[in-house]
C-alpha positions as CSV (number, residue, x, y, z in Angstrom):
1,X,14.4,12.6,-17.1
2,X,13.5,10.0,-19.7
3,X,15.6,7.4,-17.9
4,X,13.8,8.3,-14.7
5,X,10.4,8.0,-16.3
6,X,11.4,4.6,-17.8
7,X,12.5,3.4,-14.3
8,X,9.1,4.5,-12.8
9,X,7.2,2.7,-15.5
10,X,9.3,-0.4,-14.9
11,X,8.5,-0.2,-11.2
12,X,4.8,0.0,-12.0
13,X,5.2,-3.0,-14.3
14,X,6.9,-5.0,-11.5
15,X,4.2,-4.2,-9.1
16,X,1.4,-5.5,-11.4
17,X,3.3,-8.8,-11.7
18,X,3.1,-9.4,-7.9
19,X,0.6,-12.1,-7.0
20,X,-2.8,-10.7,-6.2
21,X,-2.2,-7.3,-7.7
22,X,-4.6,-6.0,-10.3
23,X,-3.0,-2.6,-11.0
24,X,-0.5,-0.1,-9.4
25,X,0.1,3.6,-9.8
26,X,3.0,5.7,-8.6
27,X,2.5,9.3,-7.3
28,X,5.7,11.3,-7.6
29,X,6.9,14.8,-6.6
30,X,10.2,16.1,-8.2
31,X,11.1,12.5,-9.3
32,X,10.6,11.1,-5.8
33,X,8.0,8.5,-5.1
34,X,5.6,9.8,-2.4
35,X,2.7,7.4,-2.8
36,X,2.1,4.0,-4.3
37,X,-1.6,3.1,-4.9
38,X,-2.3,-0.6,-5.4
39,X,-5.5,-2.4,-6.4
40,X,-5.5,-6.0,-5.4
41,X,-7.9,-8.9,-5.2
42,X,-9.0,-10.6,-2.0
43,X,-6.8,-13.7,-2.3
44,X,-4.0,-12.4,-0.1
45,X,-3.7,-10.0,2.9
46,X,-2.6,-6.4,2.3
47,X,0.6,-7.0,4.4
48,X,1.6,-9.9,2.1
49,X,1.0,-7.9,-1.0
50,X,3.1,-5.0,0.4
51,X,6.0,-7.3,1.4
52,X,6.1,-8.9,-2.0
53,X,6.0,-5.5,-3.7
54,X,9.0,-4.4,-1.6
55,X,10.9,-7.6,-2.3
56,X,10.2,-7.6,-6.0
57,X,11.2,-4.0,-6.6
58,X,14.4,-4.4,-4.4
59,X,15.4,-7.5,-6.4
60,X,14.7,-6.2,-9.9
61,X,15.5,-2.5,-9.5
62,X,17.7,-2.4,-6.4
63,X,15.4,0.2,-4.9
64,X,14.1,0.0,-1.3
65,X,10.5,1.2,-1.0
66,X,9.1,2.6,2.2
67,X,6.1,0.3,3.0
68,X,4.4,3.3,4.6
69,X,4.0,4.8,1.2
70,X,2.2,1.8,-0.2
71,X,-1.6,1.7,0.1
72,X,-3.6,-1.4,-0.9
73,X,-7.2,-1.3,-1.9
74,X,-8.9,-4.7,-2.2
75,X,-11.8,-6.0,-4.3
76,X,-13.7,-8.5,-2.3
77,X,-17.0,-9.7,-3.8
78,X,-17.0,-11.9,-6.8
79,X,-13.3,-12.8,-6.6
80,X,-12.8,-16.3,-5.4
81,X,-9.8,-17.3,-3.3
82,X,-7.2,-19.7,-4.9
83,X,-8.2,-23.4,-4.8
84,X,-7.4,-25.1,-1.5
85,X,-6.5,-28.6,-0.6
86,X,-7.5,-29.4,3.0
87,X,-4.9,-32.2,3.2
88,X,-2.0,-33.3,1.1
89,X,-2.8,-35.6,-1.7
90,X,-1.0,-38.9,-1.9
91,X,-0.4,-41.3,-4.8
92,X,-2.6,-44.4,-4.7
93,X,-2.5,-46.3,-8.0
94,X,-1.9,-46.1,-11.7
95,X,-3.3,-48.1,-14.6
96,X,-1.8,-47.9,-18.0
97,X,-2.9,-49.7,-21.2
98,X,-2.1,-49.6,-25.0
99,X,-4.6,-50.4,-27.8
100,X,-4.1,-49.8,-31.5
101,X,-1.3,-47.4,-30.9
102,X,-3.3,-45.3,-28.3
103,X,-2.2,-45.1,-24.7
104,X,-4.6,-44.7,-21.9
105,X,-3.7,-43.9,-18.3
106,X,-5.8,-43.7,-15.2
107,X,-4.5,-42.2,-12.0
108,X,-6.0,-42.5,-8.5
109,X,-5.0,-40.2,-5.6
110,X,-5.9,-40.4,-2.0
111,X,-6.7,-37.7,0.6
112,X,-8.0,-38.7,4.0
113,X,-9.3,-42.0,2.5
114,X,-11.2,-40.2,-0.2
115,X,-10.2,-41.4,-3.7
116,X,-10.0,-39.3,-6.8
117,X,-9.6,-40.9,-10.2
118,X,-9.0,-39.3,-13.6
119,X,-7.9,-40.6,-17.0
120,X,-6.2,-39.3,-20.1
121,X,-5.4,-40.9,-23.5
122,X,-3.3,-40.1,-26.6
123,X,-0.5,-41.3,-28.9
124,X,1.7,-44.0,-27.4
125,X,5.2,-42.4,-27.3
126,X,7.5,-42.4,-24.4
127,X,7.4,-38.6,-23.9
128,X,3.6,-38.5,-24.4
129,X,3.1,-41.3,-21.8
130,X,4.6,-39.0,-19.2
131,X,2.5,-36.1,-20.3
132,X,-0.7,-38.1,-20.3
133,X,0.2,-39.4,-16.8
134,X,0.8,-35.8,-15.5
135,X,-2.4,-34.5,-17.1
136,X,-4.5,-37.3,-15.5
137,X,-2.9,-36.5,-12.2
138,X,-3.8,-32.8,-12.5
139,X,-7.4,-33.7,-13.4
140,X,-7.6,-35.8,-10.2
141,X,-6.1,-33.0,-8.2
142,X,-8.8,-30.6,-9.6
143,X,-11.5,-33.0,-8.5
144,X,-10.2,-33.1,-5.0
145,X,-10.1,-29.3,-4.8
146,X,-13.4,-28.9,-6.6
147,X,-11.9,-26.7,-9.3
148,X,-11.9,-26.9,-13.1
149,X,-9.4,-25.7,-15.6
150,X,-7.0,-24.0,-13.1
151,X,-4.1,-26.5,-13.4
152,X,-2.7,-26.8,-16.9
153,X,0.3,-29.1,-17.7
154,X,3.2,-27.0,-19.0
155,X,5.8,-29.7,-19.6
156,X,7.4,-32.9,-18.4
157,X,11.2,-33.4,-18.6
158,X,13.8,-36.0,-17.7
159,X,17.1,-34.9,-16.2
160,X,20.1,-36.7,-14.9
161,X,21.4,-35.5,-11.5
162,X,24.0,-37.3,-9.4
163,X,23.7,-40.3,-11.8
164,X,19.9,-40.5,-11.1
165,X,17.1,-39.8,-13.6
166,X,14.8,-37.1,-12.2
167,X,11.4,-36.3,-13.6
168,X,10.5,-32.6,-13.5
169,X,6.9,-31.4,-14.1
170,X,5.9,-27.8,-14.8
171,X,2.3,-26.8,-14.0
172,X,0.6,-23.5,-14.9
173,X,-1.6,-22.4,-12.0
174,X,-4.2,-19.9,-13.2
175,X,-5.5,-17.6,-10.4
176,X,-8.8,-15.7,-10.3
177,X,-7.1,-12.5,-11.3
178,X,-5.7,-14.1,-14.5
179,X,-2.3,-14.2,-12.8
180,X,-0.4,-17.3,-14.0
181,X,2.0,-19.0,-11.7
182,X,4.5,-21.7,-12.8
183,X,4.8,-24.5,-10.3
184,X,7.7,-27.0,-10.5
185,X,7.9,-30.5,-9.0
186,X,10.5,-33.2,-9.1
187,X,10.8,-36.9,-8.2
188,X,13.6,-39.4,-8.6
189,X,12.8,-42.2,-11.0
190,X,13.2,-45.3,-8.8
191,X,12.2,-47.7,-11.6
192,X,8.7,-46.6,-12.6
193,X,8.8,-43.4,-14.6
194,X,5.0,-43.1,-14.7
195,X,4.7,-43.3,-10.9
196,X,7.6,-40.9,-10.6
197,X,5.7,-38.5,-12.9
198,X,2.7,-38.6,-10.6
199,X,4.9,-37.9,-7.6
200,X,6.6,-35.0,-9.4
201,X,3.2,-33.5,-10.2
202,X,2.1,-33.9,-6.6
203,X,5.4,-32.3,-5.4
204,X,4.6,-29.2,-7.5
205,X,1.0,-28.9,-6.4
206,X,1.0,-30.0,-2.7
207,X,3.7,-27.4,-1.8
208,X,1.8,-24.5,-3.4
209,X,-1.9,-25.2,-3.3
210,X,-1.9,-26.4,0.3
211,X,-0.2,-23.2,1.3
212,X,-3.1,-21.1,-0.1
213,X,-4.9,-21.6,3.2
214,X,-2.6,-19.0,4.7
215,X,-3.1,-16.5,1.9
């Protein structure tokens, strides 16, 4: 019985981790799940929420849920949708300078001939140069989507794959319901590691944020 209760609690925990879900509660009869009540925000359709719940529980618990038993109630007013980019952003230019041991970088991105520029500065180390570049790129992206504080730089790493240096950027995407999504983007360093860092940042963001239009 205790093992069964722990499994049910784990299923509820999995449900609350699904994007858009605020809370979830299981109704059971004789250890059988008969109803699943879910409270979600308005950023995604109920069908998408149900499909993701089914997939998450199947993957993590090996349990197939009956979608007919899942009911989704949504909160509408006061909950904004995730930020949207009407078009994919493209790299335009980068300016980098060093003065008295402090590095400064300015990134310009282009979307339908609209330019968005942002800057960042900090200690001049090789690793920090990449982080400053990614941070400036994220600020420019936030300008283009008219959001603030939703995209936070997680990390920038170099890796070697097939004898090529690859820049990987991790971005924390904070949703309206306090759900945090980790976005990853990569770009091969073709000679300019700062430009490659911008392209890796765009790779992470363009794939995810532009898809929010369908949520």
